[in-house]
N, C-alpha and C positions, 0 to 999 in steps of 0.2 A: 513506587515511582516508575513511570514508564521510561523506556529508552528515549533519549532526545530525538525529536522528529528528524533532525538532519541525519542522524545515524540510522534510524529506521528507514528513511528514504534511500539512503545509500544501499542498504541491504536489499530492499524491495526492487530498486532499479536494476540491480545485478541479476535478478531472477527473471525479469521480463524480457522476452525476445525483442530484438531490435525492430522487427516488422510490426510490433504493436505500438506504433507511433502515437496514435490518439491517446492511449492510456498513459504513455510516458509524458506526453505534453500536458495532459490533464493533471498529473501528479506534480509536474514541475510548476504549473500555475498555482497550485495550492501553496507551494513554498514561496512563491513570489508575492503573495498577498501580504499586506503590512501587519498581519497578526503576529503576536509573539510566538516563536516556535514551541514554547512550553504551554501555551494556551490550550486547554482541553478541547475547545471547539475545533481547533485546527486538526486534531486527531480524528474527530468525528467526520469532518469534511474529507479528510484523506481516506478514511475507510469507505465513505460513500462513493468516492471515485473508484476505488478498487472494486467495490461491489457492483458498480455500474458496468464493469467490464468482464465480470465473471458470471456464471450461471446463478440465477436466484433460487438455488436449491443446494442440497448437500452435494459436495463434489463426489464424482464417481471415478473409479479406476481409469476409465477411458479419457477423462479430462487431462489436459496438458499438465505436465509436471510443474511448469512455472506457476500455475494457479495454486497448486498444493503448497509449494514452497512460499509463495507470497502470503498465503493464508497463515502458514506456520510462523513466518517472520513477524507478521503483524501481531499475532496472538502471543508469541513468545516475548515480544517487546514489553509487554505488561507484566510478565512474570519474573523479570530480572530486577 
């Protein structure tokens, strides 16, 4: 069972730099949709937003740390 989206969102938002306003707004908009937070589709939409804002390749050491942490938080949320 995945981590509730509200908890996942809280962890992800903590990792994203404030200057990444578009990403933060896009993620906030996902939560404002009238879908149920436990609906599997909303997790997919949430991931798509994250992927839209990070490189479409494997992350490299030179990529910002927030991208690595965000990826780990999302991945780990399904392993708990």
